[in-house]
N, C-alpha and C positions, 0 to 999 in steps of 0.2 A: 504493499500499500504506500502511496505517496500522497502528499498534501500540497495543493497549489494555493499560495498566498497572494492576495491582491489588495493593494492599497488604492483607494479612489477618494478624491476630494468631493465627488459628487454624491457617493453613496456609502462612504465609510469602508472599513476593512471587511474582507470576506476570506474564508478558508474552506477549500473544497477537498474532501477525501476522495482519492482516485483509486480504482482497482488497478490490477496488473495490465489491463488493456486501455487504461487512461479514461475509463468511464467514471462519471461522477457517482459517488455512493452517498455522500452526505455533505451538507453545506451548513456553515454557521456564518452569520452576518448580523447587521443591525436589527433585523426582525427576530432573529433567534441566535443570540450570541453564545449560548451554551447548549451542548448536546452531551449530557452525562452518559447516555447509553453507549455512544461511540467514543467517548473520551476526548471531546473537542470543546474548546472554548476560546473566546476572544475577550480580553480585558481592555477596556477603553476603545471600543469599536468605533466611535466617532471622534476620537482624539487625534492629536498629531503624532502620537507614538503608541499605536496599539500593539498589544503582545498576544501571540498565539500560544495557547497551552494545549498539551496533548498528554494522554496517559493511556496505557494499554489495558489497565485493570481498574476497577472501581475501588471503593473503600478508602483506606488511608494512603494508597499509592500516590507519591508526589507527582505534581505536574511538571512536565518539561517545557520550558518557555523558549519561544523564538520571536525575535523582533520582526515586525513586517518591514518590507522595502520602504525606505524613507521617501516622502513626497518632497517635491521642489518647494521652495519658499513661497511661491505664488499659489500653491495648492494647499497650503497649510493654514488652518484656521487659528487666528489669535486676535487679540484686541478685547475691547470692552463693549458689551451690548449697548447700543445706542437707542434702538427702538425696534418694535415688532409690527409688521404690516400684515393684515389679513386680505388676501386677494379674493378669496371666495370661501365657501364652507369647508373646503378640503385643503386649501392652500394657505400657508403662512410663511413670512419671510423674516428672518432675524438679521438685523443689520448691526455690524460691529464697527467701531472706530479703532483703527490700529494706531494711526498718528495723523498729523496734519497732512491732507492730500492722499490719505490711504484709508479706504474702507473695504470691508468684506461683507458678504451676505450668504446666508444659508437658506435654501428654499426647502420647505417640508410639505409633503402631501400625505394626509391621513397619518401624521405623526412620524413619517419616515423621511429622512434626508434624501432629496432627489437631485439637488443642484448646488453648486458652490460658485460664488463669484468673487473675484479679486479685482479691485479698482485701485491701482497704485499709480498715481500721477496721470493716468488715463482711464477712460471708462472701461468697464468689464460688462459681460452680458451672459445670459443663459437662455436657452431654448428648451422648453419642456411642454409636451402635448401641443396645443395650439397657441401657447403663451410665449411671449418674449419679454424678458425683463432686463433693463439696462440699469447699471449702478454707476454713478459718477464718483470721482475721487474725493468729493466733499460730502458724500453720503446721500445725494438726491437720487431719486429713481424715476424711471419712465417705464410703464408696462402697457402691453397691448395684446389683442388676440387676433389670430389669423394674419393676413398680409404677408404670407411667406410662400416661397416656391416649394416644390417637392424636393425630397432628399435626392442628392446626386443629379442636380439639374444640368442642362446643357451649358457648355461653355460659350461665352459670347456676351453680348450687350443686352441689358434689361432696362426698361423705361419705367420710372416710378410715377406716381399720380401727379406729382408737381412738375414733371418734365425732366427731373434729374436722371442721369444715366449711370448705371453700375455695370462695370465690365468684370465678368467672372472669368478668372484664369486658373491655371493649375501649373505648379512648378515643383518638380521632385515629389510628386504625389500629394502635395499640400495645396488646398484651395486658397485663392486670393481674390480680393475685390478692390476695384479702383472706382472711386466715386467722382463724378463730374457734375457740378451744379453751376448756378449763375456766378458763384464765387470762384470758379476755376476747377482744375483737375487736381485731386489730391493723391498722395502717395498710395501705392497698393499696400494693403494690409493682409497678412496671411494668417489663417486659422490653424496653427500648428497644435493640434490636440485640444484646443479650447476655442470658444467663440471669440471674435474680435469685432470691434465697432469702428465704423467710418462715419463721419458726420460733419455737418456745418450747423449754422444756427437755426436751420429750418428742417433739415433732413437727418434722420437716424437710419443707419443701415447696419444690420447685424449679420455677420457671416459665420455659420457653424462649421465645425471641422469636417462635417459630411457634405459641405457645399450648399447647404440650405441658406437662402437669402430671406431676410425678414426686414421690413421697413416701417418706419413711422414718420408721418409728415405732420409737423406741428400745425395746429389750427384746423386740421381735417377731422370732422366728426366720425367719419368712416374710413378706416385704413384698407388699402387694396394691395393685393399681391403684385410684385413686379411682373411686367409683361416682356416676354422674350422678343427681341428684335432681330436677332441673327448673330452670326459669328462676327 
């Protein structure tokens, strides 16, 4: 038997017991951090330094502890709780102040962590379900529903509801987005593992690591998905 350990800023730590053919036998995670029958447990499942414990027998047999792979600094939660937002009956957001110009957020649905956002000197974002949430580095948020493309959309140019253009590109397997508005053409931002934000004072564009584009136009009561124009 082997155990696969995974650390995730979006969902916490998880450990999966695998059989000799690599098939999952049992998993412990934030929903079920302890499995006494199989001798598995995670201490600090949503902390920066979770620890995996395993023992082959029950009773007083001591647990053998193994640290999870460390997350990068921008994926590690720290700071002081500043406020809590309720987006709907299922979804809440905890916003933390780390320092001046640095805020973080944790998104929970039905009590489970589903997304983590880090906004250090520039905005960060999360895509979950049909929602998009942007957190700026002074703790402000903008959220909306819909107004996004399908996962893995076609590369090329997309038109937004206010006439702005987003060019979706891909380099070394990583999606990038370049925003052009009345204020000019901005540098391409790349979503390497986590969503990124391109914006001016009217337009917000979020690019997910899977190529999803989501946008928000300030002043528009109804947000619309980007329209593909061509390569």
